[in-house]
N, C-alpha and C positions, 0 to 999 in steps of 0.2 A: 886708657879708654879712647882717647882721641885717635889712637892708632888702630882701633878695632880689636884690641887684645882683651878678650873676656875670659877671666879665670877666677876660680874660687879663692885664689890667694889675694884677690882684691877685696879689701874690707868693706867697701861701699856696696859692691855687688853681693857679697855674702850677707850683709845686713839686710838688703832688700829681699833676698831669697828667704832668709830666716823669718823676716817680719810677715811676708805673705803666707808662708806655711804655718806660722803661729796663728794667724787669723783663721786659716782653714781648720787647724786643729781645734781652736776654740769654738768655731762654728759647728764642727762635727760633733764635739762633745755636747754642746748645747742642744742640738737637734736630737741626738741620741737619747739624752736623759730627760729632756722636756717631754718627749713622747711617752715616757714611762711614768710620768707624774700622775698622781690621782687626786691631788688637791687643787688643781686648776681646771677651768672649763675647757671644752673642746675648742671654743672660740679663741681663748687665750693661747692654747697650744698652737693653733693655726697661725695666729698673728706673730707669736714669738719666733716660731721656726721659720716663717716666711722672711722675717728680718734677717735671721742668721743665714738663710739660704742666699739672700741677696748679697750679703757681705762676703760669703764664700765665693759667689760668682764673680764679684769684683776682684777678688784675689786671683782667681784663675784667669780672668781677663788680663791682669797685669803680668802674671807669670808667662802666659803664652805670647803676649806682646813682646816680652823681653827675651824669652828663651825658646819659643816654639814648643815642641813636644816636651811635656813635663809629666811627673808622676801624678796621676789622678787618684785621690783618696777621698772617700766620702764617709758619712755616718754609717753607711751600710757595711763598711769594712770593720767597724769597731767590734762587731760580734765575732770576728775571726781572730783567734788567739795569735795568729802569725801576721797580723796586719802591718806590723812595723818592719817586716822583712823587706829587703831591697827588691824592688820590682822594676820592670822596664818602663820607660816613659810611654805615655799615651799620645797618639797622634793629635795634632791640633784639630783635625776634622772630627775626631771622636769627642774631644773635649768640647768643641763647638756644639755638637749635637746634645751633649749633656747640658751645656749652658742654655741653649735654646729652650729645652724642655723645662729646666729650672725657672728661667725668667718668665716664660709663658705662664707657668703655674703660679708663681708668686705675684705676678701682675694681676691675676684674678683674685688674689687674697688681700694684698696690701691696700690700705685706704688711699684715696686721692690726696687727702691731707689729714692732719691730726686735730683739727678744730672740733671741740666737743666730742672727742673720741671716747667710745664707751669703755675702752680698756685703760687708757692713760689719763683720761679726763683732763687733757690739756692740749695746747698746740705745740707738740714736741717737734719743732723744726729741726732738721738734720737727720731724722729717722728715714729709713727707706720707705718710699711711697710707690704707688702704681706708676706714676710718671717716671720715677727713677728706673724702675725695672724695664719699662718700655724704651726709655732712652738708651739704656745699656744694650738692650736688644738691637736697637737701631745702629749703634756703634759696632756691635759684633757683626751685623750683616754688612755694614760699610767696609769693615776690614776684609770680609770674604768676597767683596764685590758683588753681593746679592742685591742689586740696585732696586728691584721692585719691592723687596721686603723692607728696604730702607724707607722707601716712599710710604709704604703701609704703616710702619711703626711710627714714623715722624708725624703722620696725619693723626694717629691715635693720641700722641702726646699733645699736639696742638688742639685737638678737639676737647681735651680736658679743661681748657680755659683757666688754667691755674698759673700760667707763666707769661712773662713779658720781659722785654729787654729793659734793663736799668736805664733811666733816661740820660745819664752822663757816664761816659767811660772813665772820666777822671776820678769819679767817686766809687767806682765799682769794686775795687780791691782794697779800699780803706778798712782799717781795723774797726772803725765805727760802723761800717756796713757789713756786719757779720752775716746777715741773712737778708735777702730781698727776693722779689718775684722772679729774678733771673736764675736764682739758684735752684737746681733740681736735686742735686745731692752734694753735700759738703761735709767735711770733717770740721765740726765746730770746736773751737778752743777758747780758753779763757786765760789771760796772762797770769792770773793768780793761782790757778789750779792745774791746768794742763797746757801751759803755754808752749808755743812753737818758737823756732828761731828763724822764721822766714825773713824778717826784716834784716837780720844780721847777714844772711846769705845774699840778699838782693841789693843791699845798700852799697853805696860807693865808698872808696877809701879816701881819707883825708878831707872829708866834707865838713864844713863848719856847723851844720845843723844836724844832719843825720850822721852821728859820730860813731866811731869804733866799729865800722862794718867791714865786710870781707870781700865784697864784690866778686862772689863766686859765680853767680848766675848773671850773665851779660849777653849782649848781642854784638855782632860785628858791625862795623860802621857801614858796610855795604847795605845791610838790612835796614839800619836806621835811616839811611839816605833814600830808601824807597818810599818813605812817608812824605806826603805833601805838607807844606807849612800850615795849611788850613785844617789838618787832621789833628784832633785832640790827642790821638795816640802818640804823636811826635813829642808832645809835652810830657810824656810819661817816661822820660829818660833823663839821667844826669849828664847832659851833653856838654855843659860848660859851667864851671864854677871856680871861684877862688878858694884853693885848698888851704887847710890849716898848715900846710908846709910852705905857704907863701908863694906857691906857684899857681898860675892860671891853668887849670886842667881843661883840655879841649881836644878837638879832632885835628889830626895832622892835615895840612893842606894837600899833601900828596904822599904816596907811599915812599918811605925812606927819608922823608924830610927831617932835618935836625931842628929841635925846638929852639926858638929864640930865647934870649935871656928872660927869666921870669915866667916861662911857660913849660908845661908838661903835656906831651902828646900821649893821650891814653890809647892803649892798643885796642881796647874795646870799650863799650859804654854800658854802664849799669842802668837797670830799669827801676822805675818807681812802682812797679806792679804791686809789690808787697812792702815797699820801703817808703811809706808815706811819712810826711814830716810831723804828723800828729802823734807818733809813737816814739817814746824814748826808752822804754824798758828793754832789758836784755831778752827776756822771754815775752813775746808779744801774743796777742789774742786774735790774730788774723784767722779767719776761717780758710780752709784749704778747699777751693772750689774744684770738685771732681767732675760734675756734670752740670753744664749751664744751658740755658735756652738758646743761646747763640749757637751752641753745638748742633742743636736740633735743626735750626733754620739752615745752617750752612751744609749740614749732612744731607738734608733734603734737596738743596740746590745742586749739590754735587751729583746725587743719584739721578735727578731729573735730566741733567746734562748728559750723563752717561747713557741714559735710555733713549733720548731723542734729540740731543743737542740743545742749544740755548732756547729757553722759552721765556715768555713774559713772567711766569711765576718764579722761575729760577733766578732771573735778574732781580726781581722784586725782593726775594728773600735775602740775597746778598746785599742789596741796597738798604734793607732795613738795618742790617748790622753796620754797614758803612756810615749810614746817615746818623746813627747814634753818636759817632765820634766826629761828625761833620766832615767826613772824607769825601773826596770826589766820587760821584756815583757812576755806575756802569750804564752804558747805553746798549740796548739789545742788538741793534744793527751793527755794532762794532765787533761782534764776536761770532766765531764759529765754535764747534764742539771742542776742537783742539786748543784754541786760544783761551776759551773760558776755563777749560781744564787746567 
């Protein structure tokens, strides 16, 4: 993968592809058969199919993000006896048109939240909402460089008054914080029923507290060193610790340096993003945050800059996110369109 070799012989890629199309198949079947049911109300049909359509849209967003043109198959194909025959991929532009229509429609159906919902009678956090559909639309327009529609969609999300930044970055991804006002759409899990292995992948090797982890998802030291010491985000890495191997794990002072006795120079650095110290189980219950309010603010700032260069609003939006982690704030007069980009 690091060499840019993408092939169906790679198990990880094949697993991703299969999972996305399994979601699409499940959604298509749900939409197709729910619409034929006679024992549920029109309101229930509308709600249930809107949720399935949102999930299907999320899968097509992932597919086109990864592979570009892919095969577009919907519930409309299920009435065709030959719908499983191999067909040519659909262009990203045509899939985008389909997704825009889908997300526009489901945004008008899905509730803003599930408090006292007439169908579920509970606050079912994690379900698709109006804000989730609008945010996915904003990200779709962002990908297409349709800056004005990004500004329009993000304004609609902000106007819902449902979301805000979590007050501390250090607590944002903890397992105990499965859901908060920053989450717009997340896959919610529980360690005992549908646990994930996020902690295992993000955690460091040979750590005395966060043990038996694999350090799969890391950042390079150049990226780590871009954070100022005042920035809480810099605390979200396992940058130096005494390992269970008896060696001090740390950053090399310069490239090619040989470690001193008792030290180990890590080639990269593990992040605490999902590897918090409060979780010790193999299968953890971290929620997987797919759409966050920080996405909305930064997407809007990017679009505003592309339309007219740096503005007070764009700088303020970025600074809201930076201030949450106590990072050094931007100053409008320091930037032009290119440097802010």
